C-alpha positions as CSV (number, residue, x, y, z in Angstrom):
1,M,161.0,92.1,53.6
2,E,159.9,89.0,53.1
3,L,156.6,88.3,52.6
4,T,155.0,84.6,51.5
5,L,151.3,83.8,51.5
6,V,150.1,80.5,52.2
7,N,147.2,78.6,53.4
8,A,146.9,78.4,57.5
9,M,144.1,77.1,58.8
10,N,142.0,78.3,56.1
11,N,143.0,81.6,56.9
12,L,146.0,84.0,54.9
13,L,149.4,83.7,56.7
14,L,151.6,86.5,56.3
15,T,155.4,85.9,56.9
16,I,157.5,88.7,58.2
17,D,161.4,89.4,57.5
18,T,161.8,93.3,58.6
19,P,164.7,93.4,61.5
20,Q,164.6,96.1,63.6
21,A,165.4,96.8,67.0
22,P,162.5,96.7,68.7
23,P,160.0,99.9,69.1
24,A,160.1,101.5,73.0
25,W,156.5,100.4,72.4
26,A,156.8,97.2,72.3
27,L,159.3,96.8,75.4
28,L,156.9,98.5,77.4
29,E,154.3,96.3,77.0
30,R,155.7,92.5,77.2
31,E,156.8,94.3,80.8
32,L,153.8,95.2,81.8
33,I,152.2,92.3,81.2
34,K,154.6,90.6,83.4
35,A,154.7,93.7,86.4
36,Q,150.8,93.6,86.4
37,T,150.8,89.3,86.6
38,A,153.8,89.7,89.1
39,A,151.3,92.1,91.0
40,C,148.0,90.3,91.1
41,E,150.3,87.0,92.2
42,R,151.3,89.2,95.1
43,I,147.6,90.6,96.0
44,F,146.1,87.2,95.1
45,K,148.0,86.0,97.7
46,K,147.4,88.1,100.9
47,Y,144.5,88.3,100.2
48,F,142.8,85.1,99.3
49,D,143.1,82.1,101.3
50,D,144.2,78.7,99.4
51,R,139.6,77.9,98.9
52,G,139.2,81.2,97.1
53,Y,138.2,82.8,99.5
54,L,138.8,86.5,99.9
55,R,139.8,86.6,103.2
56,C,137.9,90.0,105.0
57,M,134.4,89.9,106.8
58,P,131.4,89.1,104.1
59,R,128.9,91.3,104.3
60,W,125.7,91.6,102.0
61,G,124.4,94.4,100.8
62,G,125.2,97.4,98.4
63,N,128.2,98.9,100.0
64,D,130.4,96.0,100.7
65,G,128.6,92.6,100.0
66,S,130.0,89.5,97.6
67,D,130.4,91.9,94.3
68,D,133.0,93.4,95.5
69,A,134.3,90.8,96.8
70,I,134.7,88.7,93.8
71,E,135.3,92.3,91.9
72,N,139.0,92.4,93.4
73,L,139.7,89.7,90.3
74,A,138.0,92.8,88.0
75,G,140.3,92.6,84.6
76,W,141.9,89.3,85.4
77,P,140.0,87.4,82.8
78,V,141.5,90.4,80.6
79,L,144.4,90.3,81.3
80,H,145.1,86.7,80.3
81,A,143.1,87.4,77.0
82,L,146.2,89.7,76.2
83,G,147.9,87.3,76.6
84,A,149.3,87.2,80.6
85,S,150.2,84.1,82.6
86,D,148.0,81.5,82.7
87,S,148.6,81.6,86.8
88,I,145.8,84.7,86.0
89,L,143.4,83.0,84.4
90,G,143.8,79.6,87.5
91,M,143.8,82.4,90.3
92,Y,140.6,84.1,88.4
93,K,138.7,80.3,88.5
94,L,140.0,79.8,91.8
95,G,138.5,83.2,93.1
96,W,135.7,83.0,91.2
97,E,134.6,79.8,92.6
98,G,135.7,80.3,96.3
99,H,134.0,83.6,96.7
100,L,130.3,81.4,95.6
101,L,130.6,78.8,98.2
102,Q,131.9,82.0,100.6
103,Y,128.8,83.6,100.2
104,T,127.0,80.7,100.0
105,E,127.5,79.8,103.4
106,A,127.0,83.6,103.9
107,K,123.5,84.2,105.6
108,T,122.2,87.8,106.9
109,V,119.8,87.6,109.9
110,E,118.3,90.8,109.4
111,V,118.0,91.2,106.1
112,E,114.9,89.3,104.9
113,L,116.7,88.7,101.0
114,A,119.6,87.0,102.2
115,R,118.6,84.9,104.7
116,D,119.0,81.4,103.5
117,G,122.5,83.1,101.7
118,M,123.4,86.2,100.1
119,L,124.1,83.8,96.8
120,Y,121.9,81.5,95.5
121,K,121.9,79.1,92.7
122,E,125.5,80.9,92.8
123,F,124.0,84.2,91.4
124,P,122.7,87.3,94.0
125,A,119.9,86.3,95.3
126,S,118.3,89.8,95.2
127,L,120.5,93.3,93.9
128,D,120.4,95.5,91.9
129,W,122.2,95.8,88.4
130,F,124.4,97.9,89.1
131,H,126.0,95.9,91.5
132,H,125.1,92.5,89.8
133,G,127.4,94.6,86.8
134,E,130.6,94.4,88.6
135,S,130.1,91.1,90.3
136,M,129.4,89.6,87.2
137,S,132.1,92.1,85.2
138,V,134.6,89.7,85.7
139,F,132.4,86.6,85.0
140,N,131.2,87.3,81.3
141,L,134.8,87.7,80.3
142,Q,135.6,84.5,81.5
143,G,134.8,83.0,78.0
144,L,137.4,85.1,76.3
145,S,140.0,82.4,77.1
146,D,138.1,79.8,79.4
147,P,134.9,79.0,76.9
148,N,135.4,74.6,76.9
149,D,135.5,75.2,80.9
150,D,132.0,72.5,82.0
151,A,131.0,74.6,84.8
152,F,130.8,77.9,82.8
153,M,129.1,76.2,80.0
154,I,126.9,75.5,82.9
155,R,126.0,78.9,84.6
156,V,125.9,80.7,80.8
157,R,122.4,79.2,80.5
158,R,121.7,79.2,84.3
159,Y,122.3,82.4,84.3
160,A,120.4,83.6,81.6
161,G,117.7,81.2,82.2
162,L,117.0,83.3,85.4
163,Y,115.8,86.6,83.6
164,M,114.4,84.5,80.9
165,D,111.2,82.9,82.7
166,E,112.4,80.0,82.9
167,D,113.4,79.3,86.8
168,S,110.1,79.2,89.3
169,Q,111.2,80.8,91.7
170,A,112.9,83.8,89.8
171,K,110.1,85.5,88.0
172,N,112.5,88.6,87.3
173,Y,110.7,88.7,83.5
174,D,107.5,89.7,82.5
175,P,106.9,88.7,79.0
176,E,103.6,89.7,78.5
177,H,104.7,93.4,79.1
178,K,108.2,92.4,78.5
179,I,109.8,93.9,81.4
180,I,112.1,93.1,84.1
181,R,109.9,93.5,87.2
182,S,111.4,95.3,89.9
183,L,114.9,97.2,90.1
184,F,116.2,94.4,92.7
185,N,116.6,91.1,91.1
186,G,118.1,87.7,91.4
187,S,118.2,84.1,92.3
188,R,115.0,84.5,94.6
189,G,113.1,86.6,92.0
190,P,112.1,90.4,92.1
191,L,111.6,92.5,95.4
192,M,108.4,93.8,94.7
193,R,108.0,96.3,97.4
194,K,109.7,99.6,98.4
195,A,113.2,98.3,99.3
196,T,114.2,99.8,103.0
197,A,118.0,101.2,103.6
198,L,118.3,97.6,105.6
199,D,118.1,96.3,102.4
200,W,120.4,97.4,100.9
201,A,122.9,98.5,103.5
202,G,122.6,94.5,104.6
203,D,122.9,93.8,109.2
204,P,123.9,95.9,111.4
205,F,127.7,95.7,112.1
206,E,130.6,97.7,114.3
207,A,131.4,100.1,111.4
208,D,133.1,102.6,113.1
209,G,136.7,101.9,114.5
210,R,136.6,98.1,113.8
211,F,136.5,98.8,109.7
212,D,137.2,101.2,107.4
213,A,133.8,101.9,105.6
214,A,135.2,102.5,101.4
215,H,131.8,105.2,100.8
216,G,132.6,107.3,103.6
217,E,130.6,106.8,106.1
218,R,131.6,106.9,109.2
219,N,129.1,104.0,111.6
220,F,126.2,102.0,110.4
221,D,123.7,105.2,110.8
222,E,125.2,106.9,108.6
223,M,125.2,103.9,105.9
224,L,121.4,103.9,106.9
225,Q,121.2,107.1,105.9
226,H,123.5,106.5,103.0
227,F,119.9,104.3,101.3
228,E,117.5,106.3,103.2
229,E,116.1,107.5,99.8
230,Y,116.8,104.2,97.5
231,T,113.4,102.6,98.0
232,D,111.6,103.2,94.2
233,V,112.3,100.0,92.7
234,V,109.3,98.1,92.0
235,G,108.7,98.1,88.1
236,D,111.6,98.0,85.1
237,H,114.7,100.6,85.2
238,P,116.9,100.9,82.4
239,I,120.0,99.4,84.3
240,N,118.2,96.1,84.0
241,L,119.7,96.8,80.5
242,A,123.1,95.0,81.4
243,A,121.1,91.5,82.0
244,T,121.1,91.0,78.6
245,T,124.8,90.4,78.7
246,L,123.5,86.8,80.6
247,A,121.8,86.1,76.9
248,V,124.9,87.0,75.2
249,N,127.2,85.0,76.9
250,A,124.7,81.9,76.3
251,Y,124.3,82.6,72.8
252,M,127.7,83.1,72.3
253,A,128.6,79.6,73.8
254,T,125.5,77.8,72.7
255,G,124.5,79.1,69.9
256,D,120.8,78.6,70.8
257,E,118.6,80.9,68.9
258,K,116.6,81.3,72.4
259,Y,119.1,83.5,74.0
260,R,119.5,86.1,71.1
261,N,115.4,85.9,70.6
262,W,115.0,87.2,74.0
263,L,117.9,89.6,74.3
264,L,116.1,91.3,71.6
265,E,112.8,91.1,72.8
266,Y,114.0,93.1,76.0
267,V,116.2,95.5,74.7
268,N,113.4,96.4,71.6
269,A,110.8,96.7,74.1
270,W,113.2,99.5,75.8
271,A,113.8,101.4,71.9
272,Q,110.1,101.6,71.5
273,R,109.6,103.3,75.6
274,A,112.7,106.0,74.2
275,K,110.7,106.4,71.0
276,D,108.0,107.1,73.1
277,N,109.2,109.4,75.1
278,D,110.7,111.9,72.9
279,E,114.0,109.9,72.3
280,I,114.6,109.7,76.7
281,L,114.8,106.4,77.6
282,P,112.3,106.8,81.2
283,S,113.9,105.3,84.5
284,N,110.8,103.6,85.0
285,I,108.5,101.6,83.6
286,G,105.0,100.2,85.4
287,L,104.1,96.0,86.3
288,D,101.8,96.8,83.5
289,G,104.1,98.0,81.0
290,T,103.4,101.7,81.1
291,I,105.8,104.5,81.4
292,G,106.2,106.1,85.1
293,G,103.7,103.2,86.2
294,E,105.2,102.4,89.7
295,C,106.1,105.8,89.8
296,D,102.4,108.5,89.7
297,G,103.1,108.4,85.6
298,K,106.6,110.7,86.5
299,W,109.3,108.9,83.6
300,Y,112.0,110.3,85.7
301,G,110.8,109.0,88.3
302,G,112.3,105.9,90.8
303,C,115.7,105.0,92.2
304,Y,119.1,105.7,90.0
305,G,116.5,107.6,87.9
306,W,116.7,110.9,86.5
307,G,115.0,112.9,89.1
308,F,117.6,110.5,91.8
309,T,119.1,113.1,94.1
310,V,120.0,111.6,97.4
311,V,121.4,113.6,100.8
312,V,124.7,112.5,101.4
313,P,124.4,111.8,105.3
314,Q,128.4,112.9,106.3
315,T,128.0,116.1,104.8
316,G,124.4,116.9,104.6
317,E,124.7,118.4,100.7
318,L,122.8,116.9,97.8
319,S,124.6,113.9,95.0
320,D,122.4,113.2,91.9
321,R,123.0,109.7,91.3
322,N,121.3,108.9,87.8
323,A,122.6,105.8,86.5
324,L,120.7,104.9,83.6
325,Y,124.1,104.9,81.5
326,R,124.8,101.4,83.1
327,G,122.0,100.2,80.9
328,I,123.7,100.9,77.4
329,A,125.3,97.5,77.5
330,G,121.9,96.3,76.0
331,F,122.0,98.2,73.0
332,G,125.7,97.1,72.7
333,N,124.5,93.7,73.1
334,A,122.1,94.3,70.6
335,L,124.5,95.2,68.1
336,L,126.8,92.9,69.1
337,I,124.5,89.6,67.6
338,T,123.0,91.7,65.1
339,G,124.9,93.6,63.3
340,D,122.1,96.6,62.9
341,R,123.4,99.5,63.5
342,S,120.1,101.1,64.4
343,Y,120.4,100.2,67.8
344,I,123.3,103.1,68.1
345,N,120.5,105.3,67.0
346,V,118.8,104.8,70.4
347,W,121.7,106.0,72.7
348,R,122.9,108.7,70.3
349,K,119.4,110.6,69.9
350,M,119.0,110.6,74.1
351,L,122.1,112.5,73.7
352,D,120.7,114.7,71.8
353,S,117.4,115.6,73.2
354,V,118.6,116.0,76.9
355,N,121.3,118.0,75.4
356,A,119.1,120.1,73.2
357,N,117.7,121.2,76.5
358,A,120.7,123.2,77.4
359,K,120.5,127.0,78.5
360,K,122.8,130.1,78.2
361,I,123.7,131.0,81.8
362,D,126.0,134.1,82.5
363,G,127.1,133.7,78.4
364,K,127.8,130.3,79.1
365,T,126.0,127.2,78.1
366,L,124.8,124.8,80.4
367,F,123.8,121.5,80.0
368,P,121.9,119.3,81.9
369,H,121.8,115.9,84.0
370,M,118.9,115.2,85.4
371,H,115.6,116.0,85.4
372,G,112.4,116.0,88.1
373,D,108.9,117.9,88.6
374,D,111.1,121.0,88.2
375,G,112.1,120.0,85.0
376,W,116.2,119.5,84.0
377,Y,118.3,120.7,86.1
378,G,122.1,119.5,87.2
379,F,123.7,121.8,84.6
380,D,127.4,122.0,83.9
381,E,130.0,123.5,81.1
382,L,130.1,119.3,80.0
383,P,127.6,118.1,78.3
384,Y,125.5,114.8,78.7
385,S,128.3,112.7,77.9
386,Q,127.2,109.2,79.5
387,G,127.5,106.3,76.6
388,A,128.8,109.4,73.9
389,L,131.9,107.2,73.6
390,D,130.6,103.8,73.3
391,T,128.3,105.5,70.4
392,Y,131.0,106.8,68.9
393,Y,133.1,103.4,69.2
394,W,130.2,102.1,67.6
395,S,129.5,103.9,64.5
396,M,132.6,105.7,64.5
397,D,130.5,108.3,62.6
398,P,132.3,112.0,63.1
399,A,129.0,113.8,64.1
400,D,129.2,110.8,66.9
401,R,132.2,112.8,68.2
402,K,131.1,115.9,69.7
403,F,129.8,114.9,73.0
404,V,132.5,112.7,73.9
405,P,135.1,113.4,76.5
406,P,139.0,114.7,75.8
407,S,140.3,111.5,75.1
408,E,144.9,111.2,75.2
409,W,143.6,107.6,73.2
410,L,141.3,108.9,70.3
411,E,143.8,111.8,69.7
412,F,146.6,108.9,69.4
413,L,144.8,107.2,67.0
414,D,143.8,110.1,65.1
415,G,147.4,110.5,64.3
416,D,148.6,113.2,66.9
417,L,149.9,112.7,70.8
418,S,152.9,109.9,69.2
419,E,153.6,109.2,72.8
420,F,150.5,108.4,74.3
421,P,151.4,104.2,74.0
422,V,154.7,104.9,75.9
423,T,153.0,107.7,78.4
424,T,150.2,105.5,79.0
425,M,152.0,102.7,80.2
426,E,155.1,104.5,81.8
427,Q,151.5,106.0,84.5
428,E,150.6,102.5,84.7
429,F,153.7,101.5,85.8
430,E,153.6,104.1,88.6
431,S,150.4,102.9,89.3
432,I,151.6,99.3,90.1
433,R,153.8,101.1,91.7
434,H,152.3,102.8,94.4
435,K,149.3,100.1,95.3
436,M,152.3,97.7,95.9
437,Q,153.0,100.3,98.5
438,G,149.9,100.0,99.7
439,V,149.9,96.5,99.8
440,A,152.5,96.0,101.5
441,A,151.6,99.3,104.2
442,D,147.8,97.6,104.9
443,T,148.5,96.0,108.4
444,S,144.5,94.9,108.5
445,S,143.7,91.5,109.5
446,Q,141.0,89.5,107.9
447,D,137.9,90.5,110.9
448,T,138.6,94.3,110.3
449,R,138.8,94.2,106.2
450,L,135.5,94.5,104.4
451,S,135.1,93.2,100.7
452,D,135.6,96.4,99.2
453,N,138.9,97.8,101.3
454,T,141.1,95.8,98.6
455,L,139.6,96.9,95.2
456,Q,142.4,100.3,95.7
457,F,145.2,97.4,95.0
458,N,143.7,95.8,92.4
459,T,146.7,96.2,89.3
460,A,144.9,94.6,86.3
461,N,144.3,97.4,84.9
462,E,142.0,96.7,81.6
463,T,142.0,100.4,80.3
464,C,145.5,100.6,79.2
465,L,146.1,97.6,77.8
466,T,142.8,96.8,76.1
467,Q,142.7,100.3,74.2
468,I,146.8,100.3,72.8
469,M,146.7,96.6,71.4
470,M,143.8,95.5,70.8
471,G,141.9,99.3,70.2
472,A,139.2,98.5,72.7
473,L,136.4,100.0,75.2
474,T,137.2,98.6,78.6
475,P,134.7,96.3,79.5
476,R,132.6,97.9,82.4
477,Y,129.2,97.0,84.1
478,G,129.4,92.8,83.5
479,E,129.5,93.7,79.3
480,P,131.2,92.0,77.1
481,L,134.2,93.1,75.2
482,H,134.1,95.5,72.3
483,A,137.4,95.8,70.7
484,R,138.8,95.8,67.2
485,V,141.3,92.7,67.6
486,R,142.5,90.1,69.7
487,Y,145.3,88.0,69.7
488,F,145.5,84.0,69.8
489,D,148.7,81.4,70.4
490,P,148.5,78.7,67.7
491,T,151.9,77.1,69.5
492,E,150.6,77.1,73.0
493,R,147.0,77.2,71.6
494,R,146.0,79.7,73.9
495,A,143.7,83.0,74.0
496,G,146.0,85.7,74.4
497,I,149.4,87.5,72.5
498,P,152.4,84.5,72.1
499,Q,155.6,85.2,74.0
500,D,157.6,88.2,73.1
501,V,155.0,89.7,70.2
502,A,154.1,92.9,71.4
503,A,150.8,94.3,69.2
504,L,149.7,98.7,68.8
505,V,146.8,99.7,66.9
506,E,148.0,103.0,65.9
507,G,144.7,104.2,64.2
508,M,140.7,103.2,63.1
509,T,138.2,104.1,61.3
510,D,134.3,102.6,60.3
511,T,136.7,100.2,57.7
512,T,139.9,100.0,58.4
513,T,142.2,98.6,61.8
514,T,146.1,99.9,61.4
515,L,147.6,97.3,63.8
516,S,151.7,97.0,64.2
517,L,153.2,94.0,65.4
518,A,156.4,93.2,66.8
519,N,158.7,90.1,67.9
520,I,161.2,91.2,70.3
521,S,162.7,88.1,70.6
522,P,166.0,88.5,68.5
523,V,166.1,83.9,68.4
524,S,163.1,83.0,67.9
525,S,160.1,82.6,65.2
526,R,156.9,83.9,66.8
527,R,153.2,83.5,65.1
528,V,150.3,85.3,66.3
529,I,146.5,84.5,64.9
530,V,144.8,88.4,64.6
531,Q,141.1,88.1,64.7
532,A,138.6,90.5,64.0
533,G,136.2,92.2,66.5
534,A,137.1,90.0,70.4
535,Y,134.4,87.7,69.4
536,G,135.0,87.1,65.1
537,E,131.9,89.8,64.9
538,H,134.3,91.7,62.5
539,Q,135.1,90.3,59.1
540,V,138.8,90.9,57.1
541,T,138.1,91.4,53.4
542,S,142.1,92.3,52.8
543,V,145.0,93.4,54.6
544,E,147.6,96.0,53.1
545,L,151.3,95.3,53.4
546,D,154.0,98.4,52.5
547,G,151.8,99.0,50.0
548,D,150.4,96.0,48.4
549,E,147.1,94.1,49.1
550,Y,146.0,90.4,49.9
551,P,142.2,89.4,50.1
552,V,141.3,87.5,53.4
553,A,137.2,87.0,53.4
554,S,137.7,85.7,57.2
555,P,137.6,86.9,60.6
556,L,141.2,85.5,61.2
557,F,144.2,86.1,59.6
558,T,147.7,84.9,60.6
559,V,151.8,86.8,60.7
560,E,155.0,84.8,61.3
561,L,157.1,86.9,62.3
562,R,160.8,86.0,62.0
563,P,163.4,87.2,64.5
564,S,163.1,90.7,65.7
565,T,160.7,92.3,63.3
566,V,158.1,95.1,63.1
567,S,155.6,95.1,61.1
568,K,152.5,97.5,59.9
569,I,149.2,96.5,58.8
570,V,146.6,98.3,57.0
571,I,143.3,95.5,57.9
572,R,140.2,96.4,55.4
573,L,137.0,94.8,57.3
574,E,133.0,94.8,57.3
575,R,132.1,95.0,60.9
576,Y,129.4,93.2,62.9
577,V,128.5,91.0,59.9
578,N,129.8,87.9,61.5
579,Q,127.5,86.0,64.4
580,P,130.1,86.4,67.8
581,T,131.3,83.1,69.0
582,F,133.5,82.1,72.0
583,T,134.8,79.5,70.2
584,H,138.7,79.5,69.6
585,P,140.2,79.2,65.8
586,W,141.4,75.9,66.5
587,D,137.8,74.6,67.5
588,R,135.6,76.0,64.9
589,A,134.5,74.0,61.6
């Protein structure tokens, strides 16, 4: 092994020459990136036109609206940020621009909320963050690869302003009571009345026979029945905490403290509400700021709340639809921009408080997942675990793992299940094969296709590669990316792992990340920048290689891999100590 240390871009440069045959995981990883890219290109060619419009019948609503149209490209920005071809970024950007125009032009007739356009100011006119989060899960990750795009910079400021009382047409936020005033919110402002089934389901249409309703409804009447009980939307709900990602984006793009200040004001208000409610986030806050204020004082009330159990129209069965978990983004966002780990406590204490209401039935311990007028219900043998993985990932405290469901990924990081990287990628190849068969067999036409019909074919699976390459959580519901490491190509000056290079995060503790890097090329050297954190939020204090430790004192270091080399590096770091930024390494002062 040859090791040299020089100063490159004010960061440590390790030059490694340890020739060996490329490991199986490295070869599979490079091929999987290629396979996902090729499949995405096939999907885009079939289902999007030259304008970036999805080939479907545009509709408004919670089942098959604009959020589903762009969700067809979910994972594409992350795939590019991992190192996929620039074609992925180009298709995503075309699809994003296309869906903005397509759904701005599309208007409802009977649903008043969207009669002037389903999108307004390039944002949904008024819907809930269950669905906003799905649509913004694509845009919110564009900054990983493309932070200097002019349109992106304009939009991150505009979108955040919709929730910071900066837009006179979108009075979503009440700064006095520190609430988002309705579950329904957006560029046209909050819905300040009970929602109707029509508000959720969209205009009547020829559903039966012509379309395949992906949610199982057989006709439009059943679509209306699906939403009949989704009425109590006035007042704030934890799901609205997902809106804070808009402020994180604007802060990381501009550095303007106003975005940070608003985010913390809103998240801190929710943290206090949980404290005032026996450590459990209430699911309704009244317009006067009181817990349960729009639901007769019931802290568990409201649509998507702790007591939200509805009838499934097709079967008549009851379905529990507590969606509080989508609000966990707010506490992760606060942690990301402050490094204050007390934000983890909010969710940690809620998990403990909910599961403390377990009871014994027939010798089995059962845990509640819901709460209604008669107390806790929805008991199950599995603990209430929504957000448990996030909590453990942020803290890396073994005590926080007690409610985390079994995970092969975590077993691998523990040093067990060594075959996990190969088997999970093999499963991903099988998934791509199955989805491409579905694309080939799909005989639907544009006028018989809904926006959510094609979601099943998306091959940009974020979980597999983000876990093994970046030691990252899957970014869901509009959240930013929480990752241990990410990569940049200093030669091409772009985000992502360079050509022929593969990466595997093999272990993580609170203060270390074990990373293997491989150059599978037998001919060419490759250079890669390793960054601690998706946005440089972690600080590398040193790197250890073959028992020797070298100081770094930066969020970045660079590795040059000679042909056919593999290295294992232990990165020692302090987490959440740097202000996160979209800025790529070569643009930093």
